[in-house]
N, CA, C and O atoms as a MOPAC input file, in Angstrom:
PM7 MOZYME 1SCF
protein

 N     40.47000 1    64.05200 1   -75.00300 1
 C     40.67000 1    64.70100 1   -73.71200 1
 C     39.35400 1    64.68200 1   -72.94200 1
 O     38.31300 1    65.06200 1   -73.47900 1
 N     39.39500 1    64.25000 1   -71.71200 1
 C     38.20100 1    64.15700 1   -70.87200 1
 C     37.81400 1    65.53000 1   -70.33400 1
 O     38.67000 1    66.36400 1   -70.04000 1
 N     36.51500 1    65.74200 1   -70.21300 1
 C     36.00300 1    66.97700 1   -69.62600 1
 C     36.01300 1    66.81400 1   -68.10500 1
 O     35.70400 1    65.72900 1   -67.61200 1
 N     36.35800 1    67.85900 1   -67.35000 1
 C     36.41700 1    67.75900 1   -65.88400 1
 C     35.10900 1    67.28300 1   -65.24400 1
 O     35.13800 1    66.58600 1   -64.23000 1
 N     33.97500 1    67.65000 1   -65.82200 1
 C     32.69300 1    67.19100 1   -65.26400 1
 C     32.54600 1    65.68700 1   -65.45000 1
 O     32.09300 1    64.99200 1   -64.54100 1
 N     32.92700 1    65.17800 1   -66.62300 1
 C     32.85300 1    63.73200 1   -66.86700 1
 C     33.78300 1    62.97800 1   -65.91600 1
 O     33.43800 1    61.89800 1   -65.43600 1
 N     34.95000 1    63.54000 1   -65.64600 1
 C     35.88400 1    62.91000 1   -64.70400 1
 C     35.31600 1    62.91600 1   -63.29400 1
 O     35.43500 1    61.92600 1   -62.57100 1
 N     34.69700 1    64.02600 1   -62.89700 1
 C     34.09900 1    64.12100 1   -61.56200 1
 C     32.98600 1    63.08800 1   -61.40100 1
 O     32.94900 1    62.36500 1   -60.40500 1
 N     32.08700 1    63.01600 1   -62.36800 1
 C     30.97500 1    62.05800 1   -62.31300 1
 C     31.52700 1    60.63500 1   -62.28600 1
 O     31.02300 1    59.78700 1   -61.54900 1
 N     32.55600 1    60.37100 1   -63.08100 1
 C     33.16200 1    59.03900 1   -63.11000 1
 C     33.78400 1    58.65900 1   -61.77700 1
 O     33.65900 1    57.51800 1   -61.33400 1
 N     34.45900 1    59.61500 1   -61.13100 1
 C     35.05800 1    59.34500 1   -59.81800 1
 C     33.98100 1    59.07100 1   -58.77600 1
 O     34.12800 1    58.18600 1   -57.93300 1
 N     32.89600 1    59.84100 1   -58.84300 1
 C     31.79400 1    59.61600 1   -57.89900 1
 C     31.20200 1    58.22900 1   -58.11900 1
 O     30.88600 1    57.53200 1   -57.15400 1
 N     31.04900 1    57.82500 1   -59.37100 1
 C     30.54100 1    56.49500 1   -59.70100 1
 C     31.46400 1    55.42100 1   -59.12300 1
 O     31.00000 1    54.48400 1   -58.47200 1
 N     32.74900 1    55.55400 1   -59.35700 1
 C     33.70300 1    54.54500 1   -58.87800 1
 C     33.71200 1    54.46000 1   -57.35600 1
 O     33.67000 1    53.36500 1   -56.79600 1
 N     33.76800 1    55.61600 1   -56.67900 1
 C     33.78600 1    55.61500 1   -55.21700 1
 C     32.54500 1    54.95300 1   -54.64500 1
 O     32.63500 1    54.14600 1   -53.72000 1
 N     31.39000 1    55.29200 1   -55.19200 1
 C     30.14200 1    54.72700 1   -54.67800 1
 C     30.04500 1    53.23600 1   -54.99200 1
 O     29.58100 1    52.45400 1   -54.16200 1
 N     30.48000 1    52.84500 1   -56.18300 1
 C     30.46100 1    51.42400 1   -56.54700 1
 C     31.30400 1    50.61800 1   -55.57100 1
 O     30.88200 1    49.56000 1   -55.10200 1
 N     32.49700 1    51.12000 1   -55.26500 1
 C     33.38400 1    50.43000 1   -54.32700 1
 C     32.75900 1    50.40000 1   -52.93200 1
 O     32.79000 1    49.37000 1   -52.25700 1
 N     32.19000 1    51.52900 1   -52.50100 1
 C     31.52500 1    51.57200 1   -51.19200 1
 C     30.40600 1    50.55400 1   -51.08900 1
 O     30.18200 1    49.97100 1   -50.02800 1
 N     29.70300 1    50.34100 1   -52.19300 1
 C     28.59700 1    49.38800 1   -52.21000 1
 C     29.08100 1    47.93800 1   -52.36900 1
 O     28.28800 1    47.00000 1   -52.30500 1
 N     30.38200 1    47.77300 1   -52.57600 1
 C     30.93800 1    46.42900 1   -52.72300 1
 C     30.60000 1    45.78000 1   -54.05300 1
 O     30.51200 1    44.55600 1   -54.14800 1
 N     30.41100 1    46.59900 1   -55.07800 1
 C     30.06500 1    46.08600 1   -56.40200 1
 C     31.26800 1    46.14900 1   -57.33100 1
 O     32.14400 1    46.99900 1   -57.17400 1
 N     31.30000 1    45.25300 1   -58.28400 1
 C     32.33900 1    45.26600 1   -59.30500 1
 C     31.83300 1    46.05600 1   -60.51200 1
 O     30.64800 1    46.36900 1   -60.61900 1
 N     32.74300 1    46.36200 1   -61.40000 1
 C     32.32900 1    47.00600 1   -62.64900 1
 C     31.38000 1    46.09600 1   -63.41400 1
 O     30.45300 1    46.57000 1   -64.07000 1
 N     31.60900 1    44.80500 1   -63.33300 1
 C     30.74000 1    43.83600 1   -64.00400 1
 C     29.33500 1    43.86800 1   -63.41500 1
 O     28.35500 1    43.78000 1   -64.15500 1
 N     29.22100 1    43.99200 1   -62.09500 1
 C     27.90300 1    44.07400 1   -61.46200 1
 C     27.11100 1    45.25600 1   -62.00800 1
 O     25.94300 1    45.11900 1   -62.37200 1
 N     27.75600 1    46.40900 1   -62.06000 1
 C     27.08700 1    47.61500 1   -62.56800 1
 C     26.76200 1    47.44300 1   -64.04900 1
 O     25.67300 1    47.79900 1   -64.50100 1
 N     27.70900 1    46.90000 1   -64.79200 1
 C     27.51300 1    46.70600 1   -66.22900 1
 C     26.30700 1    45.81100 1   -66.51800 1
 O     25.52800 1    46.08800 1   -67.42900 1
 N     26.15800 1    44.74400 1   -65.74400 1
 C     25.01300 1    43.84700 1   -65.94700 1
 C     23.70200 1    44.58100 1   -65.72600 1
 O     22.74000 1    44.37800 1   -66.46700 1
 N     23.66100 1    45.43000 1   -64.71500 1
 C     22.45400 1    46.19900 1   -64.43600 1
 C     22.11900 1    47.19500 1   -65.53600 1
 O     20.96200 1    47.57600 1   -65.71200 1
 N     23.14000 1    47.61200 1   -66.27300 1
 C     22.94400 1    48.58400 1   -67.34500 1
 C     22.88200 1    47.93200 1   -68.71900 1
 O     22.59500 1    48.59800 1   -69.71400 1
 N     23.15400 1    46.62100 1   -68.77600 1
 C     23.20400 1    45.87300 1   -70.03100 1
 C     24.27100 1    46.44200 1   -70.97500 1
 O     24.03700 1    46.64600 1   -72.16600 1
 N     25.45600 1    46.69000 1   -70.39100 1
 C     26.61100 1    47.15300 1   -71.15100 1
 C     27.81900 1    46.33600 1   -70.70300 1
 O     27.70200 1    45.49900 1   -69.80800 1
 N     28.97200 1    46.56800 1   -71.31300 1
 C     30.18300 1    45.83600 1   -70.92900 1
 C     30.84900 1    46.49700 1   -69.72200 1
 O     30.65100 1    47.68300 1   -69.45700 1
 N     31.63700 1    45.71000 1   -69.00200 1
 C     32.37100 1    46.28200 1   -67.86900 1
 C     33.38600 1    47.31000 1   -68.37100 1
 O     33.73200 1    48.24800 1   -67.65300 1
 N     33.86500 1    47.12600 1   -69.61800 1
 C     34.80400 1    48.08800 1   -70.18200 1
 C     34.15100 1    49.46700 1   -70.32500 1
 O     34.80500 1    50.49500 1   -70.15000 1
 N     32.84900 1    49.47500 1   -70.64600 1
 C     32.13900 1    50.74500 1   -70.76500 1
 C     32.04400 1    51.42100 1   -69.40400 1
 O     32.21600 1    52.63600 1   -69.30000 1
 N     31.77100 1    50.64100 1   -68.35600 1
 C     31.72700 1    51.19600 1   -66.99600 1
 C     33.10100 1    51.75600 1   -66.64200 1
 O     33.20900 1    52.82300 1   -66.03800 1
 N     34.13900 1    51.03600 1   -67.01900 1
 C     35.51100 1    51.49400 1   -66.76500 1
 C     35.76300 1    52.84200 1   -67.45300 1
 O     36.37900 1    53.73000 1   -66.86300 1
 N     35.29900 1    52.99500 1   -68.67200 1
 C     35.46000 1    54.26000 1   -69.39200 1
 C     34.66200 1    55.37100 1   -68.71900 1
 O     35.12800 1    56.50700 1   -68.64400 1
 N     33.46200 1    55.05400 1   -68.22700 1
 C     32.67800 1    56.03800 1   -67.47800 1
 C     33.45500 1    56.50000 1   -66.24700 1
 O     33.55600 1    57.69700 1   -65.97800 1
 N     34.00300 1    55.53500 1   -65.50100 1
 C     34.70200 1    55.85300 1   -64.25800 1
 C     35.94300 1    56.70300 1   -64.49400 1
 O     36.30400 1    57.51700 1   -63.64400 1
 N     36.58600 1    56.52900 1   -65.61200 1
 C     37.77900 1    57.29900 1   -65.94000 1
 C     37.44000 1    58.64400 1   -66.57700 1
 O     38.31300 1    59.49100 1   -66.76400 1
 N     36.16500 1    58.83000 1   -66.90600 1
 C     35.74200 1    60.06900 1   -67.55200 1
 C     36.05300 1    60.10600 1   -69.03400 1
 O     35.94100 1    61.15500 1   -69.66800 1
 N     36.43800 1    58.98500 1   -69.58500 1
 C     36.76300 1    58.93600 1   -71.01900 1
 C     35.50900 1    58.98200 1   -71.88300 1
 O     35.51700 1    59.54700 1   -72.97600 1
 N     34.42900 1    58.38100 1   -71.38100 1
 C     33.15000 1    58.42300 1   -72.07300 1
 C     32.13600 1    59.12300 1   -71.18400 1
 O     32.11100 1    58.91800 1   -69.97000 1
 N     31.31500 1    59.93500 1   -71.78900 1
 C     30.24900 1    60.61200 1   -71.04600 1
 C     29.12200 1    59.64100 1   -70.76700 1
 O     28.83200 1    58.74400 1   -71.55800 1
 N     28.49600 1    59.84500 1   -69.62100 1
 C     27.34400 1    59.03700 1   -69.24300 1
 C     26.09500 1    59.80500 1   -69.66300 1
 O     25.89600 1    60.95000 1   -69.25700 1
 N     25.26000 1    59.17100 1   -70.47700 1
 C     24.03000 1    59.83300 1   -70.91000 1
 C     23.09300 1    60.01400 1   -69.71400 1
 O     23.23800 1    59.34500 1   -68.69000 1
 N     22.14600 1    60.91200 1   -69.85800 1
 C     21.19100 1    61.17800 1   -68.77800 1
 C     20.42800 1    59.91300 1   -68.40800 1
 O     20.20900 1    59.65000 1   -67.22500 1
 N     20.02200 1    59.12700 1   -69.39700 1
 C     19.26100 1    57.91100 1   -69.10100 1
 C     20.12600 1    56.87600 1   -68.37300 1
 O     19.65100 1    56.20600 1   -67.45700 1
 N     21.38900 1    56.74600 1   -68.77700 1
 C     22.28400 1    55.80200 1   -68.08900 1
 C     22.58400 1    56.29100 1   -66.67400 1
 O     22.64600 1    55.49000 1   -65.74200 1
 N     22.77200 1    57.60400 1   -66.51000 1
 C     23.03100 1    58.14100 1   -65.18300 1
 C     21.83800 1    57.88400 1   -64.26400 1
 O     22.01100 1    57.58100 1   -63.08300 1
 N     20.64500 1    58.00400 1   -64.80500 1
 C     19.43800 1    57.72000 1   -64.03400 1
 C     19.41300 1    56.24700 1   -63.63300 1
 O     19.10800 1    55.92700 1   -62.48400 1
 N     19.72900 1    55.34600 1   -64.56400 1
 C     19.76500 1    53.90600 1   -64.26400 1
 C     20.84600 1    53.59900 1   -63.22500 1
 O     20.61600 1    52.80900 1   -62.31000 1
 N     22.01300 1    54.21400 1   -63.35900 1
 C     23.10400 1    54.00800 1   -62.40000 1
 C     22.66100 1    54.45400 1   -61.01200 1
 O     22.94100 1    53.77800 1   -60.02100 1
 N     21.97600 1    55.58100 1   -60.93900 1
 C     21.52700 1    56.08100 1   -59.64100 1
 C     20.54700 1    55.11200 1   -58.99000 1
 O     20.52500 1    54.98000 1   -57.76700 1
 N     19.74400 1    54.44300 1   -59.79200 1
 C     18.81500 1    53.44000 1   -59.24800 1
 C     19.57300 1    52.20200 1   -58.77000 1
 O     19.25200 1    51.64600 1   -57.72000 1
 N     20.56800 1    51.77000 1   -59.52900 1
 C     21.36900 1    50.59700 1   -59.15400 1
 C     22.10800 1    50.86000 1   -57.83800 1
 O     22.17700 1    49.98500 1   -56.97400 1
 N     22.65600 1    52.06600 1   -57.69100 1
 C     23.46100 1    52.40600 1   -56.51900 1
 C     22.65000 1    53.06600 1   -55.40600 1
 O     23.18800 1    53.41600 1   -54.35600 1
 N     21.35600 1    53.23000 1   -55.64900 1
 C     20.42900 1    53.74800 1   -54.64500 1
 C     20.79200 1    55.14400 1   -54.13200 1
 O     20.85300 1    55.38500 1   -52.92600 1
 N     21.02900 1    56.05100 1   -55.07700 1
 C     21.27600 1    57.46200 1   -54.76300 1
 C     20.51200 1    58.30600 1   -55.77400 1
 O     20.18500 1    57.82100 1   -56.85800 1
 N     20.22100 1    59.56200 1   -55.43800 1
 C     19.58800 1    60.43300 1   -56.44200 1
 C     20.59900 1    60.77500 1   -57.53700 1
 O     21.79900 1    60.81200 1   -57.26600 1
 N     20.14400 1    61.02400 1   -58.75500 1
 C     21.08600 1    61.37400 1   -59.83500 1
 C     21.95600 1    62.58100 1   -59.48600 1
 O     23.09300 1    62.67800 1   -59.94700 1
 N     21.43600 1    63.48900 1   -58.68400 1
 C     22.21100 1    64.67900 1   -58.30900 1
 C     23.46500 1    64.33500 1   -57.51300 1
 O     24.40000 1    65.13400 1   -57.45900 1
 N     23.49900 1    63.14600 1   -56.89000 1
 C     24.66700 1    62.71400 1   -56.11400 1
 C     25.95500 1    62.84100 1   -56.93800 1
 O     27.00300 1    63.21200 1   -56.41100 1
 N     25.86400 1    62.53300 1   -58.21400 1
 C     27.05300 1    62.49500 1   -59.05600 1
 C     27.62500 1    63.88100 1   -59.34200 1
 O     28.74900 1    64.01000 1   -59.82900 1
 N     26.83800 1    64.92300 1   -59.03300 1
 C     27.30200 1    66.28800 1   -59.25000 1
 C     27.64300 1    66.99000 1   -57.93900 1
 O     28.16000 1    68.10700 1   -57.95100 1
 N     27.35600 1    66.34400 1   -56.81100 1
 C     27.67600 1    66.93200 1   -55.50400 1
 C     29.16600 1    67.22400 1   -55.41700 1
 O     29.99900 1    66.40000 1   -55.79500 1
 N     29.48500 1    68.40600 1   -54.91500 1
 C     30.87800 1    68.78000 1   -54.72400 1
 C     31.61800 1    69.11200 1   -55.99400 1
 O     32.84700 1    69.19500 1   -55.98800 1
 N     30.89700 1    69.30600 1   -57.09000 1
 C     31.56500 1    69.54700 1   -58.37100 1
 C     32.43900 1    70.78400 1   -58.32800 1
 O     33.58400 1    70.73200 1   -58.77900 1
 N     31.94400 1    71.88900 1   -57.80500 1
 C     32.76100 1    73.10200 1   -57.69800 1
 C     33.93800 1    72.89700 1   -56.77000 1
 O     35.04200 1    73.36500 1   -57.04900 1
 N     33.70700 1    72.19400 1   -55.65900 1
 C     34.77700 1    71.91300 1   -54.70000 1
 C     35.83400 1    71.02300 1   -55.32200 1
 O     37.02700 1    71.21400 1   -55.08600 1
 N     35.40800 1    70.05600 1   -56.11300 1
 C     36.36800 1    69.13700 1   -56.73200 1
 C     37.30100 1    69.88900 1   -57.66800 1
 O     38.49300 1    69.59200 1   -57.73700 1
 N     36.75100 1    70.87000 1   -58.39200 1
 C     37.59400 1    71.64500 1   -59.29400 1
 C     38.61200 1    72.47000 1   -58.51700 1
 O     39.75500 1    72.62700 1   -58.94800 1
 N     38.18400 1    73.00200 1   -57.35300 1
 C     39.07800 1    73.82600 1   -56.54700 1
 C     40.10600 1    72.99900 1   -55.79300 1
 O     41.24500 1    73.43400 1   -55.62400 1
 N     39.72000 1    71.81200 1   -55.33800 1
 C     40.59500 1    71.00000 1   -54.48600 1
 C     41.27300 1    69.85500 1   -55.22000 1
 O     42.01700 1    69.09700 1   -54.59700 1
 N     41.05300 1    69.70000 1   -56.49700 1
 C     41.72500 1    68.66900 1   -57.26300 1
 C     41.03400 1    67.32000 1   -57.24300 1
 O     41.65800 1    66.32900 1   -57.62100 1
 N     39.78400 1    67.22400 1   -56.82600 1
 C     39.05100 1    65.97200 1   -56.90800 1
 C     38.32000 1    65.62900 1   -55.63500 1
 O     38.44700 1    66.32300 1   -54.62600 1
 N     37.55000 1    64.55000 1   -55.68400 1
 C     36.81200 1    64.13100 1   -54.50900 1
 C     37.74700 1    63.79000 1   -53.35300 1
 O     38.90000 1    63.41500 1   -53.56700 1
 N     37.25000 1    63.92000 1   -52.14300 1
 C     38.05300 1    63.72000 1   -50.95100 1
 C     38.38100 1    62.24400 1   -50.72700 1
 O     39.47900 1    61.92900 1   -50.27000 1
 N     37.47700 1    61.35100 1   -51.03100 1
 C     37.64900 1    59.93100 1   -50.72300 1
 C     38.41400 1    59.22100 1   -51.84500 1
 O     38.10600 1    59.40000 1   -53.02300 1
 N     39.41100 1    58.41600 1   -51.46900 1
 C     40.13500 1    57.62900 1   -52.45700 1
 C     39.61900 1    56.18700 1   -52.42200 1
 O     38.79400 1    55.83800 1   -51.57800 1
 N     40.10300 1    55.36900 1   -53.32800 1
 C     39.59000 1    54.00600 1   -53.45700 1
 C     39.84700 1    53.17000 1   -52.19800 1
 O     38.97100 1    52.41800 1   -51.76900 1
 N     41.01900 1    53.29400 1   -51.61400 1
 C     41.33500 1    52.50700 1   -50.42000 1
 C     40.42500 1    52.90300 1   -49.25800 1
 O     39.94600 1    52.04300 1   -48.51800 1
 N     40.18900 1    54.20100 1   -49.10300 1
 C     39.28600 1    54.67900 1   -48.05300 1
 C     37.88500 1    54.13800 1   -48.27900 1
 O     37.20700 1    53.73700 1   -47.33300 1
 N     37.45100 1    54.12700 1   -49.53100 1
 C     36.12500 1    53.59700 1   -49.85700 1
 C     36.03200 1    52.11300 1   -49.51600 1
 O     35.00800 1    51.65300 1   -49.01000 1
 N     37.09000 1    51.37000 1   -49.79100 1
 C     37.08100 1    49.93000 1   -49.47000 1
 C     37.00000 1    49.70300 1   -47.95800 1
 O     36.27000 1    48.83000 1   -47.48900 1
 N     37.75000 1    50.49000 1   -47.21600 1
 C     37.73700 1    50.36300 1   -45.75300 1
 C     36.34700 1    50.70000 1   -45.22000 1
 O     35.80700 1    49.98300 1   -44.37800 1
 N     35.77400 1    51.79600 1   -45.71400 1
 C     34.42900 1    52.19100 1   -45.27300 1
 C     33.41300 1    51.12000 1   -45.61800 1
 O     32.51900 1    50.83200 1   -44.82200 1
 N     33.53900 1    50.52900 1   -46.79200 1
 C     32.62200 1    49.47500 1   -47.21400 1
 C     32.72800 1    48.26100 1   -46.29400 1
 O     31.71500 1    47.67000 1   -45.91900 1
 N     33.94300 1    47.89600 1   -45.93700 1
 C     34.15900 1    46.74800 1   -45.05600 1
 C     33.60400 1    47.01700 1   -43.66200 1
 O     32.93000 1    46.16600 1   -43.08200 1
 N     33.88500 1    48.19200 1   -43.13200 1
 C     33.39700 1    48.53500 1   -41.79200 1
 C     31.87400 1    48.58500 1   -41.76800 1
 O     31.26100 1    48.19200 1   -40.77600 1
 N     31.25500 1    49.06500 1   -42.84900 1
 C     29.79300 1    49.17400 1   -42.87300 1
 C     29.10500 1    47.81000 1   -42.82200 1
 O     27.91800 1    47.72900 1   -42.50400 1
 N     29.83400 1    46.74600 1   -43.13000 1
 C     29.25300 1    45.39500 1   -43.09500 1
 C     29.24100 1    44.80500 1   -41.69200 1
 O     28.58800 1    43.78800 1   -41.46000 1
 N     29.94900 1    45.42400 1   -40.75100 1
 C     29.99400 1    44.93300 1   -39.37300 1
 C     28.67800 1    45.27700 1   -38.69100 1
 O     28.26700 1    46.43700 1   -38.68100 1
 N     28.01900 1    44.28100 1   -38.12700 1
 C     26.70500 1    44.47500 1   -37.49900 1
 C     26.81000 1    44.98200 1   -36.06300 1
 O     25.93500 1    45.71500 1   -35.60300 1
 N     27.85100 1    44.60700 1   -35.36500 1
 C     28.02500 1    44.94900 1   -33.95200 1
 C     28.46600 1    46.41100 1   -33.82300 1
 O     29.60800 1    46.75200 1   -34.13300 1
 N     27.54300 1    47.27400 1   -33.35700 1
 C     27.83000 1    48.70800 1   -33.25200 1
 C     28.96800 1    48.99400 1   -32.26700 1
 O     29.76200 1    49.91100 1   -32.47900 1
 N     29.04300 1    48.21300 1   -31.20100 1
 C     30.11800 1    48.40000 1   -30.22000 1
 C     31.47800 1    48.14500 1   -30.86200 1
 O     32.43000 1    48.89400 1   -30.64600 1
 N     31.55100 1    47.09300 1   -31.64200 1
 C     32.78900 1    46.76400 1   -32.34100 1
 C     33.14700 1    47.85900 1   -33.34700 1
 O     34.31300 1    48.23500 1   -33.46800 1
 N     32.14600 1    48.37000 1   -34.06800 1
 C     32.39400 1    49.46700 1   -35.01100 1
 C     32.98200 1    50.67900 1   -34.28900 1
 O     33.91300 1    51.31300 1   -34.78500 1
 N     32.43900 1    50.99100 1   -33.12800 1
 C     32.93000 1    52.12700 1   -32.34600 1
 C     34.37800 1    51.90400 1   -31.93200 1
 O     35.18800 1    52.82900 1   -31.98600 1
 N     34.70800 1    50.68600 1   -31.52000 1
 C     36.07500 1    50.37100 1   -31.12800 1
 C     37.03000 1    50.49600 1   -32.32000 1
 O     38.15100 1    50.98500 1   -32.17600 1
 N     36.58400 1    50.05700 1   -33.47900 1
 C     37.42100 1    50.15500 1   -34.68100 1
 C     37.64000 1    51.62000 1   -35.04700 1
 O     38.75600 1    52.01000 1   -35.38900 1
 N     36.58500 1    52.43900 1   -34.97800 1
 C     36.73500 1    53.87300 1   -35.26600 1
 C     37.71400 1    54.51600 1   -34.29000 1
 O     38.54100 1    55.33700 1   -34.68600 1
 N     37.62000 1    54.14200 1   -33.01100 1
 C     38.54900 1    54.69100 1   -32.00600 1
 C     39.98300 1    54.28900 1   -32.32300 1
 O     40.90100 1    55.10200 1   -32.21300 1
 N     40.17000 1    53.04000 1   -32.71300 1
 C     41.49400 1    52.55100 1   -33.08800 1
 C     42.03800 1    53.33300 1   -34.28700 1
 O     43.19400 1    53.75700 1   -34.28400 1
 N     41.20700 1    53.52000 1   -35.30400 1
 C     41.63400 1    54.25500 1   -36.49900 1
 C     41.99400 1    55.69600 1   -36.14600 1
 O     42.99100 1    56.22800 1   -36.63400 1
 N     41.18000 1    56.32500 1   -35.29600 1
 C     41.48300 1    57.68600 1   -34.85500 1
 C     42.82700 1    57.74300 1   -34.14100 1
 O     43.62300 1    58.65500 1   -34.36400 1
 N     43.07300 1    56.74800 1   -33.27300 1
 C     44.33700 1    56.71500 1   -32.53100 1
 C     45.52300 1    56.53100 1   -33.47500 1
 O     46.54400 1    57.20400 1   -33.33100 1
 N     45.39000 1    55.63600 1   -34.42600 1
 C     46.47200 1    55.39700 1   -35.37800 1
 C     46.70600 1    56.64000 1   -36.24700 1
 O     47.85200 1    57.00200 1   -36.51600 1
 N     45.63800 1    57.28100 1   -36.67900 1
 C     45.75600 1    58.46500 1   -37.52800 1
 C     46.46500 1    59.61500 1   -36.80700 1
 O     47.15600 1    60.41400 1   -37.43900 1
 N     46.29400 1    59.69400 1   -35.50900 1
 C     46.91400 1    60.77700 1   -34.75100 1
 C     48.23200 1    60.38000 1   -34.08900 1
 O     48.83200 1    61.17900 1   -33.37000 1
 N     48.67500 1    59.16700 1   -34.32600 1
 C     49.90700 1    58.65700 1   -33.71900 1
 C     51.11700 1    59.32200 1   -34.36500 1
 O     51.21700 1    59.41700 1   -35.58800 1
 N     52.02300 1    59.77600 1   -33.52300 1
 C     53.28800 1    60.34100 1   -33.98500 1
 C     54.41200 1    59.54900 1   -33.30900 1
 O     54.56200 1    59.59800 1   -32.08800 1
 N     55.19300 1    58.82500 1   -34.10100 1
 C     56.26400 1    58.01900 1   -33.50100 1
 C     57.31800 1    58.90900 1   -32.82000 1
 O     57.59800 1    60.02300 1   -33.26400 1
 N     57.88200 1    58.38700 1   -31.74600 1
 C     58.93400 1    59.11300 1   -31.02900 1
 C     60.14800 1    59.23100 1   -31.92100 1
 O     60.49300 1    58.29900 1   -32.64700 1
 N     60.79700 1    60.38600 1   -31.86300 1
 C     61.97400 1    60.61900 1   -32.73500 1
 C     63.23300 1    60.07500 1   -32.12400 1
 O     64.30500 1    60.18500 1   -32.71900 1

């Protein structure tokens, strides 16, 4: 049985990895472990040691504390706010260099999100 903290840290790892456009294999190579081990970390099945968490934070360019951000909120709200699809969309949009185009895409997404079809 996974501990809720391990699951939270694993979800944060997965969300950030996807946002950075990295595969489990990419992270695994940086840690000199198998992609299956990264998969177990992301699912919270295996705990991430302090040294591995430190290495992961360097690979993903965040402070180690990032993985614990929102921990109390996650327990109260049932998990992190961002899902995998949202992370992929954010990752794709972040690669667009044209700020004007990014603004137009955000406006479009806002319009679609607030759209209510006529009954």
